[in-house]
N, C-alpha and C positions, 0 to 999 in steps of 0.2 A: 517415598512418593515417586511416582512415575513422572519424568520430565519429558515432555514432547517438544521436539525442536521444530520450529517453523521459520519461515522467511517471508518478508513482505516488501513491496515496492511503493515508494512515494514518487509517483510519476508526475513530472511537471512539463507543461506545454509552454514553449516560449515564442510561439508564432503569432501572438496577438499583441494588442497594445499593452497588456499587463500579463504577467505569468499566471497560469491556471494550474491547479493541482487536481489530479484524478481521484475521485471517490467512487466506490461501488456500494450497492446495497448488500447487506449481509444475507446469506442464504437462509439462515434460520429466522431472521427478523428483518423483513424488507423495509421496515421503518428506520433501521439503523444504518448509517453511512460509515464505511470503513475504507482503509487502504487494502488493495488486493494482497492476500497472504495465504499461505498454506504450508503443508508438510514438505520438508526437504527429502527428496527421494534418494535411494541408494546410488552412490557414485555421482552425486550432484553436489556442487558447492552451494552455500547459502545464497550467494549472489546469483548463481544460475537459477536457483529455485525462485527467487524473487521475480526475475524477469519472465520466467515461465508462468508464474501465477498471474502476472499482469496480462500476459497474452491469453491465458485460458479464461480467467474470470472477467476481464475487462475488454478483451479484443484489441489490445494495443501491443506494439513492439516498442522497446525502449533501450537506451544505452545507459548503463550504470555510471554514475559519477563517483560513487563510493559509499561507504557505510554511513548510515544516518543515526544509528543507535539501536538499542534493544529494549523490549518490554517483557516483563514477566507477569503472569497472572494465573489464577486457579479457576477451573471450570469443571463441574461435574466430578470433583474428586481428583482431578489430574492437574499437574503443573505444566504450564506452557512457557516457553522462551521463544520470542519472535525477534529475529534480527531483521532490521529494516535497512533498505538501501535507497538512496536518492538516485533517481533516474530521469533522463530527459527523453521525451517522446520522440520516436522515429516516425511512426504513423499508426493510424487506426487500421486494423486488418480485418475487422469484422465486428459483429454485434457482441455485446457482453454475453457471458454464459447465461443459459436459460434460467429464468427466475431471478435475475439480477438486473439492475439499472446502472448506468454509467453517467457521471456528471463531472464536467470540468468547472471547478469552483475557483473564485477569487480567494485570496488569503482569508479575508473576513468571513466569507461564506463557509469555507472549510472549517474554520474555528467554531462557527455556529453549529455545523452539522456533526462534527466529531463529538461523541457523547462523553468519552472518558477523559478526565483531567490529565492522566499520564500520556495519552495519545496526543492531546493538544500540545503538551509540553514538548514531546518528541517532534511534532510537526513544526513548532516555532524554531527549534534548534536546526532542523533540516533546511528550513526556508532560508536561514542565514548563510547556508553553504552554497546557495545557488550561484552559478557562474554568470552573474548579470553584468 
């Protein structure tokens, strides 16, 4: 089975009264909220890919805090492994990618919007790593 390597960013904003996490709508299904993620390009580390995807899909730059964990799933006959990195927002640099929306969610809002149990589990684990 083909295993496709991807990378994603769990970007957190600390400049408000409570931390907020970034979610974007999925390209294929705009009703589904996800963390920015995508393919790791040649000569790019997983961490670099995660930060690039946050910039491209969500219009934000961020600083990585470190690994947040990985998820594996199957879709259309292929296997995917996504390495996620916890990152802190530097700034918003533009609008999200065409066809996507961006939302800064509280912890509880994010848990409500994230559809998959394994993604919610990953998020809970990452949240505990925040430098608060």
